C-alpha positions as CSV (number, residue, x, y, z in Angstrom):
1,M,48.4,85.8,-32.6
2,D,48.0,88.2,-35.5
3,I,44.6,88.5,-37.1
4,P,44.7,90.0,-40.6
5,Y,41.6,91.9,-41.8
6,E,40.7,94.7,-44.4
7,H,40.0,98.2,-43.2
8,R,36.5,98.4,-42.5
9,R,33.9,100.1,-40.2
10,L,33.3,97.7,-37.2
11,T,29.4,97.5,-37.0
12,T,27.5,95.2,-34.8
13,S,27.5,92.3,-37.3
14,T,31.2,92.5,-37.7
15,C,31.8,92.6,-34.1
16,R,30.0,89.5,-33.8
17,A,31.9,87.9,-36.6
18,E,35.2,88.9,-34.7
19,K,33.6,87.7,-31.3
20,K,36.8,85.8,-30.5
21,V,39.0,88.7,-31.3
22,F,37.4,91.0,-28.8
23,E,36.2,88.6,-26.0
24,S,38.7,85.7,-25.9
25,E,41.9,86.2,-23.9
26,S,43.6,83.6,-26.0
27,A,42.9,85.9,-29.2
28,N,44.8,88.8,-27.6
29,P,42.0,91.3,-27.5
30,V,42.6,94.8,-28.5
31,K,44.5,96.5,-25.4
32,S,42.9,99.9,-25.7
33,C,41.1,102.3,-27.8
34,V,40.8,106.2,-27.6
35,Y,37.6,107.9,-27.4
36,K,37.9,111.8,-27.5
37,G,41.4,111.6,-25.8
38,V,40.2,109.0,-23.1
39,Q,41.9,105.6,-23.1
40,V,39.6,102.7,-22.7
41,G,39.9,98.9,-22.9
42,N,41.8,96.7,-20.5
43,S,42.8,99.4,-18.4
44,T,40.1,100.6,-15.8
45,P,37.4,102.6,-18.1
46,P,36.4,106.0,-17.2
47,R,33.2,106.3,-14.9
48,R,30.8,106.9,-17.8
49,L,32.1,103.8,-19.7
50,Q,32.5,101.4,-16.7
51,S,30.9,98.0,-17.3
52,R,31.3,94.6,-16.0
53,R,31.9,93.3,-19.5
54,L,34.5,94.3,-21.8
55,V,33.8,97.7,-23.7
56,R,33.2,96.8,-27.3
57,P,33.6,99.3,-30.2
58,A,30.1,98.4,-31.4
59,N,28.7,99.3,-27.8
60,L,30.6,102.5,-27.8
61,G,29.1,103.4,-31.2
62,R,25.5,102.7,-30.0
63,K,26.0,104.8,-26.9
64,F,28.0,107.8,-28.1
65,G,27.1,107.9,-31.7
66,V,30.5,107.2,-33.1
67,C,31.9,104.7,-35.6
68,A,34.7,102.7,-34.9
69,T,37.4,102.3,-37.6
70,A,40.5,99.9,-37.6
71,T,43.4,100.4,-39.8
72,A,44.3,97.8,-42.5
73,G,46.8,95.2,-41.5
74,T,46.9,93.1,-38.2
75,V,45.6,93.6,-34.8
76,K,48.2,93.3,-32.2
77,N,48.2,94.0,-28.5
78,E,49.6,97.4,-29.0
79,D,47.0,98.4,-31.6
80,R,44.5,101.2,-30.9
81,L,41.3,101.5,-32.3
82,E,40.1,105.2,-33.2
83,L,36.5,106.1,-32.5
84,T,35.5,108.9,-34.8
85,P,32.1,110.9,-33.9
86,L,29.4,110.5,-36.5
87,L,28.5,114.2,-36.7
88,P,26.8,115.7,-39.5
89,K,28.5,118.2,-41.8
90,L,27.4,121.6,-43.0
91,S,28.0,120.5,-46.6
92,D,25.6,117.6,-46.2
93,K,22.6,119.8,-45.0
94,W,23.4,123.3,-46.2
95,R,20.1,123.5,-48.1
96,D,18.1,123.1,-45.1
97,I,20.4,125.4,-43.3
98,Q,19.7,128.0,-46.1
99,G,16.0,127.5,-45.7
100,A,15.1,125.0,-48.4
101,S,12.4,123.5,-46.0
102,N,11.7,126.9,-44.3
103,W,13.9,125.8,-41.4
104,K,11.5,123.2,-40.2
105,N,12.6,121.7,-37.0
106,L,15.9,123.9,-37.0
107,L,14.6,126.8,-34.9
108,D,13.1,125.2,-31.8
109,P,15.5,124.0,-30.5
110,L,17.9,126.2,-32.4
111,D,20.2,124.1,-34.5
112,P,23.8,124.5,-33.6
113,M,24.9,124.8,-37.4
114,L,22.1,127.2,-38.1
115,K,23.1,129.4,-35.1
116,A,26.8,129.7,-36.2
117,E,25.7,130.7,-39.7
118,I,23.4,133.2,-38.4
119,I,26.1,134.7,-36.3
120,K,28.4,134.6,-39.3
121,Y,26.2,136.6,-41.4
122,G,25.5,138.9,-38.5
123,E,29.1,139.5,-38.3
124,F,29.2,140.5,-42.0
125,A,26.4,143.0,-41.3
126,Q,28.3,144.3,-38.3
127,L,31.3,144.9,-40.4
128,C,29.5,147.5,-42.2
129,Y,29.0,149.5,-39.2
130,D,32.7,148.9,-37.8
131,A,34.3,150.0,-41.1
132,F,32.1,153.0,-41.8
133,D,33.7,156.5,-41.2
134,Y,31.1,158.3,-39.2
135,D,33.5,161.2,-38.2
136,S,32.2,164.6,-39.9
137,H,35.6,166.1,-39.3
138,S,37.1,163.7,-41.5
139,E,37.2,164.5,-45.3
140,F,36.3,160.8,-45.9
141,C,33.1,160.8,-43.8
142,G,30.6,158.5,-45.4
143,S,33.2,156.1,-46.8
144,C,34.7,152.8,-45.9
145,R,37.8,153.0,-43.7
146,F,39.6,150.6,-45.7
147,N,39.9,149.2,-49.3
148,P,38.2,146.0,-50.2
149,R,41.5,143.9,-50.2
150,K,42.2,145.0,-46.5
151,L,38.7,145.2,-45.0
152,L,38.1,141.6,-43.7
153,R,41.8,141.3,-42.6
154,E,41.8,144.6,-40.6
155,Y,38.8,143.3,-38.6
156,G,39.9,139.7,-38.4
157,L,36.9,138.4,-40.3
158,R,37.4,135.2,-42.6
159,D,39.9,137.2,-44.9
160,E,41.1,133.8,-45.9
161,D,37.8,132.2,-46.5
162,Y,36.0,135.3,-48.3
163,E,37.1,137.9,-50.7
164,I,35.2,141.2,-51.2
165,T,34.7,141.9,-54.8
166,K,32.6,145.1,-54.9
167,Y,31.7,147.9,-52.5
168,L,28.2,149.4,-52.9
169,Y,27.2,153.0,-52.8
170,A,23.9,154.9,-52.3
171,T,23.2,158.6,-52.9
172,S,21.8,161.2,-50.7
173,A,19.3,162.2,-53.3
174,A,17.3,159.3,-52.0
175,S,14.6,160.2,-49.6
176,L,16.1,159.0,-46.5
177,P,18.5,162.0,-45.6
178,T,19.0,161.3,-42.0
179,F,20.5,158.0,-42.9
180,F,23.5,159.7,-44.9
181,R,26.7,161.2,-43.2
182,K,28.5,164.1,-44.7
183,S,31.8,165.5,-44.2
184,D,32.5,169.1,-42.8
185,S,35.6,169.3,-44.8
186,D,35.9,171.9,-47.7
187,D,37.1,169.2,-49.9
188,P,35.1,166.0,-49.0
189,W,35.7,162.7,-51.0
190,S,32.1,163.0,-52.1
191,T,29.2,165.3,-51.6
192,S,26.4,163.0,-52.5
193,S,27.4,159.3,-51.8
194,N,27.8,157.0,-48.9
195,W,29.4,153.5,-48.7
196,I,26.3,151.2,-47.9
197,G,27.8,147.6,-48.1
198,F,29.7,145.0,-50.2
199,V,29.6,141.9,-52.1
200,A,31.8,138.9,-51.1
201,V,32.4,135.5,-52.3
202,S,33.9,132.5,-50.7
203,T,37.2,131.6,-52.5
204,S,39.2,129.0,-50.0
205,E,38.8,125.4,-51.1
206,R,38.5,124.9,-47.3
207,E,35.5,126.9,-46.8
208,I,33.9,125.8,-50.1
209,E,34.2,122.2,-48.8
210,R,32.9,123.2,-45.4
211,L,29.9,125.0,-46.8
212,G,29.2,122.5,-49.5
213,R,29.0,125.3,-52.1
214,R,30.5,128.7,-53.0
215,D,28.5,131.3,-51.3
216,I,28.0,134.8,-52.6
217,V,27.3,137.2,-49.7
218,V,25.7,140.6,-50.0
219,A,25.9,142.8,-46.8
220,W,24.0,146.1,-46.3
221,R,24.7,148.6,-43.9
222,G,21.9,149.9,-41.7
223,T,21.7,152.1,-38.6
224,V,23.9,151.6,-35.5
225,T,21.7,152.9,-32.6
226,H,19.9,156.0,-33.5
227,L,16.4,155.6,-34.9
228,D,15.9,159.0,-36.6
229,W,15.7,157.5,-40.0
230,L,12.2,156.1,-39.1
231,T,11.1,159.6,-39.4
232,D,11.9,159.5,-42.9
233,L,9.7,156.7,-43.7
234,Q,6.8,158.2,-45.9
235,K,4.7,155.5,-44.5
236,S,3.4,154.8,-47.8
237,L,3.6,152.0,-50.4
238,C,4.3,152.3,-54.1
239,P,4.5,150.0,-57.1
240,S,8.1,148.2,-56.9
241,G,8.7,148.6,-60.7
242,L,11.4,146.0,-60.4
243,D,10.0,143.3,-62.6
244,P,11.7,143.6,-66.0
245,R,9.0,141.7,-67.7
246,S,6.1,144.1,-66.9
247,A,7.0,147.2,-68.8
248,G,5.4,149.1,-66.1
249,R,2.3,147.1,-65.8
250,S,1.6,144.9,-62.8
251,I,1.6,141.2,-63.9
252,N,2.1,139.8,-60.3
253,G,-0.6,141.5,-58.4
254,D,-0.3,144.8,-56.9
255,V,3.3,144.4,-55.5
256,R,4.1,147.4,-53.4
257,V,7.1,148.3,-51.4
258,E,7.8,151.1,-49.0
259,T,8.7,154.3,-50.9
260,G,11.8,155.4,-48.8
261,F,13.6,151.9,-49.2
262,L,12.9,151.6,-52.9
263,S,14.3,155.2,-53.4
264,L,17.3,154.4,-51.6
265,Y,17.9,151.1,-53.6
266,T,17.3,152.6,-57.1
267,T,18.1,156.3,-57.0
268,K,21.1,157.5,-59.0
269,K,22.9,160.7,-59.8
270,E,24.7,161.1,-63.0
271,T,27.1,163.6,-61.6
272,A,28.2,161.4,-58.7
273,R,31.3,159.3,-59.4
274,Y,29.9,156.6,-57.1
275,N,26.3,156.8,-58.1
276,K,26.4,156.9,-61.8
277,Q,24.5,153.7,-61.2
278,S,22.2,153.0,-58.4
279,A,22.9,150.5,-55.6
280,R,20.5,148.2,-57.4
281,E,22.4,148.4,-60.7
282,Q,25.9,148.0,-58.9
283,L,24.4,144.9,-57.3
284,Q,23.0,143.3,-60.3
285,S,26.1,143.9,-62.4
286,E,28.3,142.1,-59.8
287,I,26.0,139.4,-59.2
288,Q,25.9,138.6,-63.0
289,R,29.5,138.9,-63.2
290,L,30.2,136.5,-60.4
291,T,27.6,133.8,-61.6
292,E,29.1,133.9,-65.0
293,L,32.6,133.6,-63.5
294,Y,31.7,130.6,-61.3
295,K,29.0,129.1,-63.5
296,G,30.6,125.6,-63.2
297,D,30.1,125.7,-59.2
298,Q,27.3,124.9,-56.9
299,L,26.5,128.5,-55.8
300,S,24.2,130.3,-53.2
301,I,23.4,133.9,-52.8
302,S,23.0,135.0,-49.1
303,L,21.9,138.5,-48.3
304,T,22.2,140.2,-44.7
305,G,21.7,143.3,-42.9
306,H,20.5,145.0,-39.8
307,S,17.7,147.4,-39.3
308,L,17.4,149.5,-42.7
309,G,20.1,147.2,-44.1
310,A,17.7,144.3,-43.4
311,A,15.0,146.1,-45.4
312,L,17.6,146.6,-48.4
313,A,18.6,142.8,-47.9
314,L,15.1,141.7,-48.4
315,L,14.4,144.2,-51.2
316,S,17.4,143.2,-53.1
317,G,16.9,139.5,-52.5
318,Y,13.4,139.8,-54.0
319,D,14.8,141.9,-56.9
320,L,17.5,139.4,-57.8
321,A,15.0,136.7,-58.0
322,E,12.5,138.8,-60.0
323,S,15.1,139.8,-62.4
324,R,16.0,136.1,-62.9
325,L,19.8,136.8,-61.9
326,N,19.7,133.6,-59.8
327,M,18.9,131.3,-63.0
328,K,21.9,128.9,-63.5
329,L,23.5,129.7,-66.9
330,G,21.9,127.5,-69.7
331,N,18.7,127.0,-67.8
332,A,17.5,130.8,-67.7
333,P,15.0,132.0,-69.9
334,S,16.0,134.4,-72.6
335,P,17.5,137.5,-70.9
336,A,16.2,139.6,-73.8
337,F,12.6,139.2,-72.7
338,N,11.5,142.8,-72.0
339,P,7.9,143.1,-73.1
340,S,7.1,146.2,-75.1
341,A,4.0,148.3,-74.5
342,S,2.2,146.6,-77.3
343,M,2.7,143.1,-76.1
344,S,-0.4,141.6,-74.7
345,L,-0.7,140.7,-71.1
346,E,-1.6,137.1,-72.2
347,N,1.8,136.7,-73.7
348,I,3.5,138.0,-70.5
349,F,1.4,135.5,-68.5
350,D,2.4,132.7,-70.7
351,H,6.1,133.7,-70.0
352,E,5.4,133.7,-66.5
353,Q,4.0,130.3,-66.4
354,E,7.0,129.0,-68.3
355,L,9.1,130.4,-65.3
356,H,7.0,129.0,-62.8
357,H,7.8,125.5,-63.9
358,I,11.4,125.9,-63.8
359,D,13.1,123.3,-61.3
360,N,14.6,124.7,-58.1
361,D,17.5,122.7,-59.2
362,D,18.0,125.2,-62.0
363,K,18.0,128.2,-59.7
364,I,20.8,129.6,-57.4
365,P,19.2,129.6,-53.9
366,I,18.6,132.9,-52.4
367,T,18.5,133.4,-48.8
368,V,17.9,136.5,-46.6
369,I,19.2,136.5,-42.8
370,S,17.8,139.8,-41.5
371,F,18.4,141.3,-37.9
372,A,15.8,143.8,-36.7
373,G,14.2,144.3,-40.0
374,P,11.3,146.7,-40.5
375,R,8.1,145.7,-42.8
376,V,9.1,146.2,-46.4
377,G,6.1,145.7,-48.5
378,N,2.4,144.7,-48.7
379,S,1.0,141.1,-48.7
380,A,1.2,140.7,-52.5
381,F,5.0,141.5,-52.1
382,R,5.1,138.9,-49.5
383,D,3.4,136.4,-51.6
384,R,5.6,137.1,-54.6
385,V,8.7,136.7,-52.6
386,N,7.5,133.2,-51.6
387,N,6.5,132.2,-55.0
388,L,10.0,133.2,-56.4
389,G,11.4,130.9,-53.7
390,V,13.5,133.4,-51.7
391,K,13.9,132.1,-48.3
392,V,13.7,134.7,-45.4
393,L,14.7,134.4,-41.8
394,R,14.0,137.4,-39.8
395,I,15.7,137.7,-36.5
396,V,13.9,139.8,-34.0
397,N,14.0,141.1,-30.3
398,V,10.6,141.2,-29.0
399,N,11.4,144.4,-27.1
400,D,12.6,146.2,-30.4
401,V,10.4,148.7,-31.9
402,V,11.8,148.6,-35.5
403,P,10.4,145.1,-36.5
404,K,7.1,146.5,-35.7
405,V,7.2,149.4,-38.2
406,P,5.9,150.5,-40.6
407,G,2.5,149.2,-40.3
408,V,2.0,149.3,-36.6
409,V,-1.8,149.7,-36.9
410,L,-2.6,147.9,-40.3
411,N,-0.3,144.7,-40.9
412,E,-0.2,141.0,-41.6
413,K,-1.8,140.1,-38.2
414,F,-5.1,141.6,-39.3
415,Q,-6.0,138.6,-41.4
416,F,-9.7,138.7,-40.6
417,I,-9.9,141.8,-42.6
418,H,-7.4,140.7,-45.1
419,D,-9.4,141.8,-48.3
420,W,-10.2,145.1,-47.0
421,I,-6.7,146.0,-45.5
422,D,-4.8,145.1,-48.8
423,K,-6.7,148.2,-50.4
424,V,-5.3,150.7,-47.8
425,P,-2.1,152.2,-49.2
426,W,-0.2,151.9,-46.0
427,T,-0.7,148.3,-45.2
428,Y,2.3,146.1,-44.6
429,S,3.3,142.7,-44.2
430,H,6.2,140.8,-42.8
431,V,7.9,138.1,-45.1
432,G,9.4,134.7,-44.1
433,E,10.1,132.9,-40.8
434,E,10.6,134.7,-37.5
435,L,13.2,133.7,-34.8
436,A,12.3,135.7,-31.8
437,V,14.8,136.4,-29.0
438,N,14.3,138.5,-25.8
439,N,17.0,140.6,-24.0
440,N,15.3,140.0,-20.6
441,H,16.3,136.3,-20.8
442,S,19.9,137.1,-20.9
443,P,21.9,137.1,-17.4
444,F,24.3,139.5,-18.9
445,L,22.1,142.2,-20.0
446,Q,20.7,145.0,-17.6
447,L,17.2,146.1,-17.6
448,S,16.9,149.3,-19.8
449,L,14.4,151.7,-21.3
450,D,16.8,152.8,-24.2
451,P,15.3,151.5,-27.4
452,S,18.5,151.7,-29.0
453,C,19.9,149.0,-26.9
454,F,17.0,146.7,-27.8
455,H,17.9,147.5,-31.5
456,N,21.6,147.0,-31.2
457,L,23.2,144.3,-33.6
458,E,25.8,143.1,-31.2
459,A,23.2,142.7,-28.6
460,Y,21.2,140.6,-31.2
461,M,24.2,138.3,-31.9
462,H,24.6,137.9,-28.2
463,L,21.0,136.9,-27.7
464,I,21.2,134.4,-30.8
465,D,24.5,133.0,-29.1
466,G,22.7,132.0,-25.9
467,Y,19.3,131.1,-27.4
468,T,18.6,127.3,-27.2
469,G,14.8,127.1,-28.0
470,F,11.5,128.8,-27.0
471,G,11.0,128.9,-23.1
472,K,14.5,127.3,-22.6
473,K,17.2,128.7,-20.5
474,F,19.7,131.2,-21.9
475,S,23.1,129.3,-22.4
476,R,26.2,130.6,-20.7
477,L,28.4,128.5,-23.1
478,L,28.8,131.5,-25.6
479,S,31.0,131.5,-28.7
480,R,31.4,135.3,-28.7
481,D,32.6,137.6,-25.8
482,P,29.6,139.5,-24.2
483,A,31.8,142.5,-24.0
484,L,31.1,143.0,-27.6
485,V,27.6,144.1,-26.7
486,N,28.9,147.4,-25.2
487,K,30.9,148.2,-28.2
488,N,28.2,150.8,-29.1
489,S,25.9,150.5,-26.3
490,N,25.4,150.6,-22.5
491,F,23.6,147.3,-22.1
492,L,25.9,145.0,-20.0
493,K,25.3,144.6,-16.4
494,R,27.6,146.9,-14.1
495,H,29.4,144.0,-12.3
496,L,30.8,142.8,-15.7
497,K,33.1,145.9,-15.5
498,I,32.7,146.6,-19.3
499,P,32.8,150.2,-20.1
500,A,29.9,151.7,-22.4
501,F,30.6,152.7,-25.8
502,W,34.2,151.5,-25.8
503,R,34.9,151.4,-29.4
504,Q,36.8,154.7,-29.8
505,D,39.4,156.1,-32.1
506,K,42.6,156.7,-30.4
507,D,42.6,160.5,-29.3
508,K,39.6,160.8,-31.7
509,G,41.7,160.4,-34.7
510,L,44.4,163.1,-33.8
511,I,48.1,162.7,-33.9
512,K,51.0,164.8,-33.2
513,H,52.8,166.0,-36.4
514,P,56.5,166.8,-36.6
515,D,55.8,170.3,-36.1
516,G,54.4,169.6,-32.6
517,R,50.7,170.4,-33.7
518,L,47.8,167.9,-33.3
519,K,46.1,167.1,-36.7
520,F,43.7,164.8,-37.9
521,R,45.1,161.5,-38.9
522,G,45.1,160.9,-42.6
523,R,44.6,157.5,-44.2
524,E,47.0,155.1,-45.9
525,P,47.2,156.1,-49.6
526,E,45.7,152.8,-50.6
527,D,42.5,153.4,-48.4
528,I,41.7,156.7,-49.8
529,P,38.7,156.5,-52.0
530,P,38.8,158.1,-55.5
531,Y,37.2,161.6,-55.3
532,D,34.1,162.5,-57.1
């Protein structure tokens, strides 16, 4: 007997309506159905599905969270009913994943989608390390090893989903000298600039559909293992000066940031090819270009970095929001607004109130995913970041010293003397939500006294990979190979037999030339950066 019916979801009510179809032998019930590759029905059901009564699609749906869908036409003995899991999609909850609700109910236990996105952005930050030329013997020391078109493909990282649109550079004229690497060559590519990160954008329709929007990513390079740069911090706060509406006057309270971070972000050198514009100016011009190019799309801006790169991610995320570069075109206030010295503060505050009432739907969401980030500014900076709607998720290892500085003595934890410590020029405050992990919880990592191991970005991603929630057991079902931890460290347990610091250039970059002599390997012509 053929039972014609339209294509529809078989809910409990519809199953009752077709009771004779599924229960009566005379109605030729469905012979079998498939659930995750397991055939059930008239044949003996698997152990977890065994029952004295016939397994109905509605019952399966209630038990396993799936919807049963039948194809249009007629149900015959040989027909199969396919059961599709009702799993949430990233595109349906991307705003929550990006922090719209400050990651409420997503951190403990750690949401699997959020975990995957954290690791994705961590890999972008790791790329800034892997692709950086540290070899002082190379004339290209301090540059990126590959051009933007090749970089993602060379490291097997989402080259089909994202496209790098711009490289970012910083100058050694900034007040963090130990952060920079210089070539010993007599003719280096640059004497005063270092590659410090990149801007990328999701371009494939598949990735855009998965994300639910077009994502603009900003990744900043930090410090791999050595913590010498911490000595460069002047441990003093200075006015940020990043509000284009203030004309040098503070209208948002006394917003102050660490002097060294601000110098690295804003310093330029007119005689340097790569730093005629500061890192800040390079980033702002590219973000403005991309938002104009994709003005009809749903956009997000995601910034990431590790260590010093985490500080730059937070500082630049604040700057983009403060500069109104995340306003959707057509909804932004007049970009020409730039108060003169003669403009009254009352007029400036009126304009500020106008900006405050702009709906969040008229803003491109800005999210900072940072790893092992130090404190960047004072409590007024923290409050301003929050007021601008910038969402910050800080991943920290409880044994890592870097997230505890600057401001080891006076910081956001001393709320009981809040009014007093805010007046002290070296008082710092963290921003955003914290996700704390602990290297002692991983069964793959050995006990160590080396602070650089606790600070290692690959170790951070390993700890996030196994993290399930506060006080919960470390998961051994990992998406990333634990061997990656020892790429630039000696942190894995000995019985795993993974050599320490295994990432090495073959023969230290030397190759045998036709004359029989070993010489330093050059780069492919398309990977050679233009000289200063």
